[in-house]
Every structure is written in structure tokens, then in C-alpha cells.
N, C-alpha and C positions, 0 to 999 in steps of 0.2 A: 553534575548532574551529567547523568550515561546519554549517548546519543545512540540513537537508531537509524539505520538509512534503508527506506523499502524501496525494491527497485524493479521495474519493468521494461521492457526496451522502450514503451511509447508512453509511459506516466502518463496515461488519459483514463484508467477508470481502476481497474484493481490496485495498482500501489498507493493510488487517490483512496480509495475506500480504505484501507488496510492503514494507511496514513490517519487517516480520520479515526477510526476506530480506535488504534492505539494510544493515540494522543488521547480522544475520550476516557478509555480505561488506567490507562498511567496518569494521567493527571497531575502534571508538574513533576512526575519521580525521572522523567525521561524527554530528552527532544526528540522528536521525533520526524525528519522529511522524507521524500521522495524523488527520485530522480530515473529517468531512462535516457538511452542515447538517441533518440528519435524523439523530438518535441511535436506532439500533439496538442490538440486542443482536448481539454478535458470533456468528456462523450456528454453529455446533456442525460441521457437515462441513465449513466450511474449517479449522476446529481440529484436526478428524482427519485433515484430507490434509497441515496444515502439520507434525504430530506425527508422521506415518509418513515426511516429510523432515527429523526433525529439528531442526525447527522451532518452538517451543514456544508458540504466542500464547495459550492458554486463560488466563494471567492478564490478558492485554489487555481493556480498555475501549473501547469507543465514544466517540470525542470531539469535542465540536462547534468548528467551526471558531472561534467566538467566544474561546474559549481562546486564542488564538495572534495577535488580531486584533494583538498589539504588537511580537510578533516579528518579528525581522531574518531572512529566508531566502534562501539562494545560488540551491536548489532548489525550484522546487514540480512535483511531478507528478500529473499530473490525469489517474486513471486507469479513470475511466468514459466517459461521455457529457457528461459537465457540461463549461459552457463557463467558460472564466477568467474571467468577469465575474461569476460564483456566487460566488469566492472575493477577499474584502475584507479588505485587510491593510492598514495604518496604512501600511508599508514596500514600496516596489515589490519585489519580489523580482528576483536577476539573471536569472533562467532560467524560463521555464513549458517546461513541457514536455506536451503532449497525447499520451497514450499510451493509449486504452482498451484494456482486456481485455474475454475475452466474460463474461456476467453468470453466473455457476455456479450461482445461484440462481434460474433460470429454468428448469435443467432439470427433465424428468419423471420419474418411476415411482418405483421404493421407494428407500430412502436408501443400498441398495448402488447399483442405475444412478447417481442422482443422483451419489452420491459420486467416481464416473468421471468426472464431469462437473468436478468441485474439484480432483483430482488432476490432470487436463489444464492447468486456469486453473494452479494451483500449479508446476508443470512450465515454463509459459509465464513467468510470472511471475519465478521462481529465472533463465531465460535472462538475459530483461532485466535485472534486478538487478545478476547477472556482469557484463554487458557493461555496463550503466551503470557501474559500479565500476571497471571497468577503461577506460574511454573518460574519466573527468571526474575519478579518484582515482587512476588510476597502478597501480593494483591488480591483481596477478597477471598481469604482463606479464615 
């Protein structure tokens, strides 16, 4: 089974969302994990936006990239502005994809107003995950 690593520095929103959507669309065709260099709790508004979209990431945990140093990945997807050089793995992945999404954590206002930003990013990430699954795994074609 192919293995995919989704990376953001904090592993607290965008990478967790993308892990959730890829796992949903790939349905056992690939193992998807996410990690970062700075571990932070998963953002509650990210969890809320995802559960509204039927994907539950409430039990997900933020993970350090060091947990996956020796794993072999076919794909590494960088979902923020991090550089590929920040990801140190023992084995070179087949493909590194840099696809930064807007950081919903930078949204200001009330929780209700900020949730709109998380929903927007959640929808963008879902679209990307579906396109990725179709292109790389012939899903839904």
C-alpha cells in the first residue's frame, strides 16, 4: 500500500484536514499520515469545520516528523509555506508536492467569524484531496 505524508510546521489544522480528506477519498488505497516540526494541539475550529463536512478528526493527534523519519513515502505533500528541506527522512519520497493552503488560524474576529475561514479552507482542501485522488490513484474516474 502506498504511503502519503502530509506536512505543515504545526500539524494543527491544514495537515490534519488534508489527512482526513485523503483518508476519506483513498479509502484504504493509501496510508495517510500527517506531521510537523512543532507539535501543537489540533485547533478546535478545524475540528468543527471538518465534522460539519462529515469527517471526524477529533481523535487525531498532532505528530512530530521525527516519528516518521524511517518510513518510506511515495508522496509528501507540504500544505503550508514550509520548505522541503525542513522534512528530514531517511528515504527520499517518490514525489514532493508543495501546495500551501491559506492559514485559517490567522483569521480574526469572533469564533463564529473565524469558523468561516476554517470552512473555506476545509472546502479548498477537500477539492484538492479529491483531485489528488483522481490524478494519482484513478479514484472516481
